[in-house]
C-alpha positions in Angstrom: -6.4 11.6 -7.2 -6.5 8.0 -8.8 -4.2 6.3 -11.1 -5.5 4.5 -14.0 -4.8 1.0 -15.1 -2.1 0.8 -17.4 -0.6 4.4 -16.2 2.8 4.9 -15.3 3.6 6.3 -11.5 8.0 6.5 -11.0 8.9 3.2 -11.6 5.9 1.1 -11.5 3.2 -0.1 -14.1 -0.5 0.3 -12.5 -2.4 -2.9 -12.9 -5.3 -2.2 -11.2 -6.6 -0.9 -8.3 -6.6 -3.0 -4.8 -8.7 -0.4 -2.3 -8.7 3.0 -0.1 -8.1 3.2 3.4 -8.6 6.0 5.6 -5.6 7.6 4.3 -4.4 6.4 1.1 -5.6 4.4 -2.0 -3.6 1.5 -2.6 -2.5 -0.5 -6.2 -0.9 -3.2 -7.6 1.6 -2.5 -9.9 4.2 -3.7 -11.9 7.6 -2.9 -11.1 10.1 -4.2 -14.5 13.8 -3.0 -12.9 13.5 -6.6 -10.4 10.2 -8.1 -12.7 7.7 -8.1 -9.7 4.2 -7.1 -8.5 4.0 -4.8 -5.5 1.3 -3.0 -3.9 1.7 0.7 -4.2 0.3 2.9 -1.4 -0.2 6.1 -2.8 -1.8 9.3 -0.9 -5.0 10.3 -2.2 -5.2 13.9 -3.6 -7.4 15.4 -0.9 -4.8 14.9 1.3 -1.7 16.0 -0.7 -2.2 19.4 0.6 -2.4 18.8 4.3 1.1 18.8 5.8 0.1 16.8 8.9 -1.0 13.7 6.1 1.7 14.0 4.6 3.9 13.7 7.5 2.0 10.9 8.7 2.6 8.5 6.0 6.3 9.0 5.5 6.7 8.2 9.5 4.0 5.1 9.1 6.9 3.8 6.3 9.7 4.6 8.3 8.3 2.6 11.5 6.9 0.0 9.8 10.3 -0.5 7.4 11.8 -0.9 10.5 9.8 -4.2 12.1 10.8 -7.5 10.6 8.0 -10.0 11.5 6.4 -12.6 9.7 3.3 -11.4 9.8 4.3 -7.5 9.2 4.3 -6.4 4.9 7.2 -5.6 4.7 8.0 -2.1 2.9 10.7 -2.4 -0.1 10.6 1.4 -1.0 9.1 4.9 -0.5 9.5 8.1 -2.8 7.5 11.1 -3.2 6.7 11.3 -7.3 5.3 14.4 -8.1 5.0 15.8 -5.2 2.6 12.6 -4.3 4.3 10.5 -1.5 4.5 6.6 -2.0 5.6 3.9 -1.2 5.9 -0.1 -2.3 5.5 -3.3 -0.5 5.0 -6.8 -0.7 1.7 -8.1 -2.4 -0.3 -10.8 -0.7 -2.7 -12.5 -2.1 -6.3 -13.2 -0.4 -8.0 -9.8 -0.5 -8.4 -7.4 2.0 -9.5 -8.5 5.6 -12.9 -6.9 5.8 -13.4 -9.6 3.1 -12.6 -12.7 5.1 -14.3 -11.1 7.8 -17.3 -10.9 7.1 -20.2 -10.6 9.6 -18.3 -13.2 11.8 -15.2 -12.8 14.5 -12.1 -14.8 13.8 -11.4 -17.8 16.2 -7.6 -18.3 17.9 -7.4 -21.2 15.5 -7.7 -18.0 12.4 -5.9 -15.6 14.3 -2.5 -17.4 14.7 -2.4 -18.8 11.3 
């Protein structure tokens, strides 16, 4: 499942795709009620009929929501919209970590910051 820019997904308006990982697609989205942009993580269509993936996604949301640390992105909300699990997280700038790494390894001074 892919969400188009400008589409509405629950309380969020999709702005643009940010990336895709092994288990989810992430979009920049706007939450009008709180006048803020979020990273909206959505379980893709190919995993929707596999309860194992859906349960893993739910468990990830619960576990991460309990964590409080300045280097962990907080989860604002979790829900299911039209049978699709999602979580809204703080949107941070800087792009994906893979783009920062390139072919180089991070030195200790960059890991700590």
